[in-house]
C-alpha angles and dihedrals in degrees: 000000000000128000127211119220089248091057089058096048094092105016138044118244090241091055092050092049090048092051092051093047091049098038118173097184129019131181119185114211093012080164123002107295093359127106121201124215133185115192143136125275115224088272092054094252108140116242133199113218131186119198126192106220097178093090126078086254122039113252125205107215102165132037127157143133111300111267119224092237092057091044089056092047090052093046095247098136096119100036127094 
């Protein structure tokens, strides 16, 4: 898995990997060619992660703290 510089602006690579390994919500083709993950960083903080899966190797291009609007869209109101 590759990581763009923008994916690492707000989160450490190790936190992104941890969130993907311990995914709570996953949506394949959230947008065409893009998978969406919600999972905890090593600290427990929930992260939103977008992964481009159109390349030979998956590429994380967005990772940040989970926003309330996305949590609502993914039915996460009563979790963590």
